[in-house]
N, C-alpha and C positions, 0 to 999 in steps of 0.2 A: 504494500500500500504506500502511496505517495501522498503527502499533504502539501498543498500550496496555500500560502497565506498572502493576501493582498490588502492593501489599504485603499480606501476610496480615493477618487480623483480630487483635484484641487477645488476648494470652495472659496468664496469671497473671504471668509474668516481666515482660512489657511493663508491666503495671499497677504492678509494683514498681520499674520503672526499670532492670531487668536486661536485658542483651543475650542473645538466644537463640542466635545463631550456628547451629550445626548440631544443637543439642539439640532433640529432638522433644517440645515442650510443647503440650498441647491448647489449643484456644480457650476463652475464658471465654464466658459468656452474651452479653456485649457483642460479643465476637469473632464469635460465630455470627450475631448480628443484622447485623454489618458484612458478613459473607460473603454473607448473603442479599441485602442491599442491592446489593452488587457483582454478584452473579449476575443480579439484575434489570436492572442497568445494562448488563451484558454482553449479555443477551438483546436489549435495546432497540438496542444498537449493532450487532447482527448479527454478533457475533464467531463465527467458525467454528472456530478452533483455539485451544486453550489449552496452553501449555507451562509446566510448573510443577515446583517442587521436590517431592521425595517426602515431606517432613515433613507430619504430619497437619494442622497449621494451614493448610497450603496446599491439600492434597488435598480438604479439606471443600468447597471451592468447586466442584470437579468433581462432587461428590456431590449438588449442588443442581440438577442437570439443566441446566447452562448449555449444554452442547453436545449 
């Protein structure tokens, strides 16, 4: 078994050096591009299951048709 760990893409708060915690802050354009890149890498790695946080910065990855 392999385990891959990824962090969400950039949010406005990340860009400002602020910590998100559990606050639901959407991704920036950079963050969306990062999520798309991660989705492509996940497809190439053959990842079958994604377990994620319910915040929108994370859920966007699942909306890019990774699984």
